[in-house]
N, C-alpha and C positions, 0 to 999 in steps of 0.2 A: 069300706068304700062302696059307693053306689055302683051296682053292677052295670047300669046303663052308662055311667060315666067311664067305668073301667073299660068298656068296649067302644067308647067314642074314639074315632081315629084322631081327633084333635087332642084328646087327653093322652093317648099313647104317644103322639108326636111331642107333646109338651114334656112328658117324662123322658123321652129320648134326649131332648135339649138339656134338661136338668142334669142328666147323667154326664153329658158331654161337657157342659160348663164346669161341673164339679171335678172333671178330670183335666181341666186346663186346655181342652180342645177348642173352646169358643171363648172369646172375650165376653165381658159382661154386656157390652153394647150389642154384640152379635146375638147373644141370647135374647136380649130385649127386643131387638128388631124382628127376629124370626118368630118369637113367641107371639108378638102382636099380629103378625101375618097369619099364624096358625089359627088364632081365635077369630080372625076376620074372614077366614076361608068359608065359602058357602058351597063348595063342590070339591070333589077329589082332585081336579086339575089345579085348583088354587092351593090346596094343601100340598100338592107335589111341588109347586113352585116355591112354597115357603121352606121346603126341606131340600131343595136342589143344591147340589154342590157339597153336601155333607158326606164325610167318609162313612163307610159301612160300619155297622155296629161291631165291636171287637168280639172275637171268639172267647166265650166265658172260660174255656180251658187254657187259653194262652196266658203266659205271664204278663203282668202289666209292663208297659213300655216306660222307660225313664223319660221324665219330662225335661225338655230343653227350652230354656228361656230364650226368647227372641232377642235380636240385637237392639240396642237403644234406639229410640226414635231420633230421626235426624231429618234435615231438609233434603229434598230430592237433589242429588248431585253434589251434596256436601262432601268436601275432601277431608274436613276435620270434624270429628264427632266428640263432643265433651260428654262423657258418661259420668254422671254424678249419682248413679244408682247405688253406690256403696256408702255415700255420705248420709249419715243419719242424725247429725247434730249441727245446728246452726247457731251462731252468735252474731247478732246484728246483721243477719244474712237471710237469704230465702232458700228453703228446700222445695224443689219443684219436681213433680212427677206427672207426666202427661204423655199422650200417645199410647202406644201398645207397650205395656210393661208388666212384669211379673209382680203380683202382690202376694208375698209369702205369708204363712201363718206366723203369728206372734211378731209382726212387723212393728218396730218401735221407732218413732221419730221425736226428737227433742229440739225445741227452739227457745233460746234466751233472747228476748227483746228483738225477735226476728219474725219470720213468717213461714208458714208451711202451706203449700198449694198442691193439692192432690186432685187431678182430674182422672178419676178411676173408671170413666165410662168405657175406655178401651183396655182396661186392665184385665189380666188373666189370673185366675185363682186355680188351685189344684185340689180343692176340697169343697164340700158343700157349706162348711162353716169356717170362717177365717177371723182371727183376732187381730185388730189393729190398735196400737196404743199411741196417743199423741200427748206429749208433755209440753205444756205451754207456760212459760214463765215470763209474764209481761209481753206475751207474743200473740200473734194472730194465726188462725188456721182457716182455710177454705177447702171444702171437700165436695166434689161433684160426683154423683152416682147416677147410673142409668135406671130407667124404670124396671121393675121386676126384682130388684135387690131389696131384701128386708134388712133392717138395721136395729140393733139394740145398743143404746148408749149408756155407758156406766162411767165411773170415775169420781174423783174428788176435786171439786172446784170451789175456789174462794174468790169473790169479787170478779167472777168470770161470766161473760154474756154468751149464751148458747142460742143460736138462731137456726130454725129448721124450716125448710120449704119443700113439702112433698110434691107439689104440683098436682095435676089431675091426669093420672094414667091408670089403665086397666090391666097392665101386665103384672102377673104374679108368678110365684113359684121359683124364682131365681135363687142364687146363693145367699147365705145369711152372713152379715158382717157384724161382729161384736166390736164396736168402737169404744175404746176406753179413753176418755178425755180428762186429763188431769191438768189443772191450771190455777194460776194466781195472777189476778189483774190481766186477764186474757179475753180474747174473743174468738169464738168458733162458729163457723157457718157451714151448714150441710144442706145441699140442694139436690133434688132429683131432677135430672134434665136429660132428655133423649139425645143420643149422639147426633150431631149435625144441627141441632137447634142452637140458635145464637144465645150466648151468655148475656143476660141483661147487664147493662152498664152499671145499674144501681147495685148489683150483686158483687161487682168487682171491687167495690170500695167498702171499708168498714165505717 
């Protein structure tokens, strides 16, 4: 590692964020937003603003705390919350994950002639590298990810259309997702989009 970069306060701050998002203490979007502010900082005060509100670094000697997944996303003031977080298979139906949700390792979703919609921009992971598997049988999948996340796509696909839109972002160093996409007569679309940015209407349709 470059000694100058190793002593760069921005690089140190970036590594702090990488550790926190890998422990599930930041959502992917929170990492993306703060990392962008870190590298845009031109003085210590701006760097301090980028890190404001973060919890103190844990004591290395302390045992790791158990991770607690947050409640399912719901409308403000909603009296009834429909939690489909345990549903992993759809037939002529839609599997949807959005808002703040826990993306566990080896997470597998299957759709038969249906649709999978994953907005992972506010998702929380608990490790630096996470495996996600999508099985699409005459089905469609759309996945939104925030800047900073790196992705490797694998899987076996026949008569399946894979569309990827990385956008133009300068944030790097976030968690890595291994996305295994298996499909037959399917369509899968993956797009990098910062949280808060409007989803293009053209991307919403296959």
